[in-house]
Each structure stands twice: as C-alpha cells, then as structure tokens.
C-alpha positions, -999 to 999 in steps of 0.1 A, spaced: 625 527 92 593 518 89 575 486 97 542 471 85 532 437 76 541 444 44 570 469 45 594 451 25 569 445 -5 560 483 -4 595 495 -5 603 470 -33 574 487 -53 585 523 -45 618 510 -62 602 498 -92 587 535 -97 622 553 -89 641 528 -109 615 536 -141 627 572 -136 663 563 -134 663 541 -165 646 567 -187 670 594 -175 703 573 -177 693 559 -209 694 597 -225 724 605 -205 744 571 -220 736 578 -251 750 615 -251 781 611 -231 787 571 -230 779 548 -201 812 552 -179 811 588 -175 773 586 -164 783 557 -137 810 576 -120 789 608 -120 760 594 -104 777 577 -80 793 608 -68 760 628 -68 744 600 -50 773 600 -25 767 636 -17 727 633 -13 734 602 8 759 616 32 737 649 35 707 623 45 726 603 68 741 635 87 706 645 91 689 610 96 715 591 116 739 621 130 767 602 108 779 620 76 801 586 67 793 553 79 819 553 106 799 532 127 798 501 104 815 469 115 842 455 92 818 427 82 796 453 68 824 473 49 837 436 36 807 425 22 788 458 15 820 470 -4 821 439 -23 785 442 -31 792 475 -47 820 463 -71 798 435 -82 764 455 -82 777 491 -93 807 485 -114 801 451 -132 765 449 -135 756 486 -139 783 493 -165 772 466 -186 733 474 -178 741 509 -193 760 498 -221 724 478 -229 706 508 -228 727 524 -257 722 489 -277 688 479 -269 668 510 -248 663 511 -215 631 493 -217 642 460 -234 669 462 -210 645 464 -180 628 434 -197 658 411 -196 663 427 -160 635 405 -148 654 376 -149 668 388 -118 646 373 -97 652 337 -104 689 339 -100 688 357 -70 664 332 -57 690 306 -66 717 325 -51 695 331 -21 689 295 -17 725 287 -18 743 315 3 714 326 26 695 292 29 664 312 20 632 293 7 599 304 -10 564 291 -10 548 276 -40 528 306 -46 557 328 -47 573 307 -69 544 308 -95 543 345 -87 576 347 -98 573 323 -129 544 346 -139 565 380 -136 593 368 -154 574 349 -180 550 376 -191 581 397 -194 603 376 -212 577 370 -244 587 404 -253 620 400 -264 609 367 -288 590 369 -319 577 338 -341 586 337 -375 557 324 -391 575 314 -422 600 292 -407 578 285 -373 606 294 -352 614 320 -324 642 347 -330 651 375 -310 642 411 -318 673 429 -307 712 427 -311 725 399 -293 755 419 -277 728 443 -258 713 412 -247 743 396 -235 754 432 -216 719 431 -203 723 396 -187 758 408 -171 737 433 -157 712 408 -141 741 388 -126 756 420 -111 721 430 -98 713 397 -84 750 390 -66 750 426 -52 716 420 -38 726 387 -20 759 403 -8 742 433 4 718 412 27 748 392 40 767 422 46 738 447 59 721 423 85 706 448 109 726 479 98 710 509 85 702 505 48 709 541 38 745 541 53 748 506 36 742 522 5 767 546 12 796 518 17 785 503 -17 785 537 -36 820 545 -20 833 510 -36 815 515 -69 830 549 -72 865 538 -63 862 508 -89 849 534 -116 877 557 -109 901 531 -113 891 520 -145 890 555 -157 924 562 -145 938 530 -161 923 535 -195 930 571 -193 894 583 -205 894 612 -180 882 634 -209 846 616 -206 840 636 -175 849 669 -187 830 660 -218 798 650 -198 800 686 -174 798 700 -209 765 687 -221 736 700 -202 708 676 -213 733 647 -202 738 661 -170 700 670 -162 697 633 -171 724 622 -145 710 645 -119 673 632 -118 687 595 -123 711 599 -94 684 610 -71 658 584 -80 684 554 -87 716 553 -62 699 577 -35 664 565 -35 662 536 -56 691 515 -40 683 527 -4 649 512 -7 659 481 -22 679 474 7 652 484 29 630 459 9 656 429 10 658 439 49 623 433 57 614 404 32 630 376 13 653 387 -13 634 366 -39 601 384 -34 617 418 -32 635 414 -66 606 402 -85 584 435 -74 613 452 -82 612 439 -118 578 453 -129 600 481 -139 592 472 -177 554 474 -169 556 508 -155 583 518 -181 559 514 -213 540 546 -209 567 571 -205 589 554 -230 560 555 -256 552 592 -246 586 608 -243 610 585 -262 585 576 -290 593 541 -285 570 516 -304 547 494 -282 530 465 -294 501 441 -286 524 415 -267 540 443 -245 507 450 -233 498 410 -229 531 408 -211 528 434 -188 492 419 -176 505 385 -171 535 401 -151 514 421 -129 494 392 -122 524 376 -109 534 407 -88 500 404 -69 504 368 -56 531 381 -33 503 403 -14 474 378 -14 
C-alpha cells in the first residue's frame, strides 16, 4: 500500500495509536455488556467496513482471490488471535483495566521473536534486541511494587486478570506469526477479512453452544456500550489489525510487535483524564524507558 524505508515501522506506530483508542473503547463496552458480546459485534462491524473498503480499493467485496494457503493459515490466525487471544484480553479489561492489560501485552514482542525464530527463521540485530528489552522492561516494572517491610516484590493487580492478559499475549503473538506465514504477498486488508471471518465464526459457535444469544440483544440496547463498540471496531479490527499486517509484511515481526507495544505509553494520558485512573511516578519512568527502546528501532 505504501513503500518507504521504514514503511513497516511507521505502520506499526500507527497501530499503536489506533489500539490505544480501541483499548479504552472496548474496556468501557466490556464492563457494560461483557467481553463475549463485544468480541463478536466488533468483528461483525469491522467485517462490513473492510468489505466496503476492499470493494472500493481492490474491486473485491470478499477475498475470493485468496489462495487456499491464505485461507487456511489466515483463518487459523483469526481463531488464535481473535477468538483465543482477544477473548481473554477483553476479559482482563474488566479485571485489571485496559491500561494494565496493555502493559502486560508488551510481552508480545519476546514471544513473537521466539516464535518467529522457530517458525519463520527470522533474526534480530543486537540493537533490535536491546530496544526490545528496554521497551518490555520499562513497561513491565509497572505491574510490580516493592514491599519495603518484607523487602519483596508483589503484584499490584488480581492474578486472574494478569493470567488472562498473558493468554492474550499468546494469542496475539501466535496470530502475528500465522498471519505472516499465511499472508505472504497477499493484500493485508483482504487478509484481515479472512481472519475476521474465521474469528466471527468461532465466536458464533461459542455463543450458540453456550446459548448466550441474549447477550447480543442486551448489547444493542445499551447505547453507551454500542458507541464504544463502534469506535473500537473502526480503530481496532478495521484500521489497527489491517495496519499491523502491513507492518509485519514490510518489517521483521519482532520489530513490528515491539513498536506496537508502546500502547501502554500512549494510553496513560487518556486513561488518567477520561477514566480517572491513578497514574504513578513509576508509570512515567517506565514510559520514558520504553520509548527509548522504541527509538532504537529507527536509528
């Protein structure tokens, strides 16, 4: 779609901005109508947006020109990333907030690098590894605090919420690797369509088997939740996911996922202003360290 020296890195940076808006929108919606309803509705809305866009942009309403290879692996990516990963990520929003969940999601880069090395035979330079270490390390310190009386570190948030966010890490990292393998040179927006189709079917099966269709009706009746879902769908599955595929198509998956991981830095001001969340000094320290790590990918 666009080709410059750092086209992949720029796309990844845009993803970070998009996902900041998405995280805040879906946190609000998930707390009102539940993560399952938010997940399937946002995929449905995003599919409509993507279909209209690809019809204008490519001349295809649906990805009918995709190869069998793309359908299989991108479909699997949709199940791993959207159904498994995002279901648990959205659940974690309701337990530890989107800001802290996004902090934990910064563990996506090392997991992605490991999977990229195993599956795609990718490598990273020492500078890239240092940048990734600073980014992840700077953000990770926020979820721990030191008890001076016992001289021990402890978690500041519920273990269940943290574990759910870690499941989100596994889903996103696995989804990125499967996406890159399945997409190859195929169009990123059409690739996202395939992922969304698989994810929507996955959630539809879950809702049908658990007989929780009433959640959808409840969600449509909640105007504030629906506004959050609309906004989150536009900036998340539509723009965010599509640009994340542009990013990994034009640069190393480890580099792309690390730059995307600065969402916790970007989310601090709006979380404090709009959601009235407490932001501590260590949050800002972690932000400075993490941004310094991302800078290493551009020098």
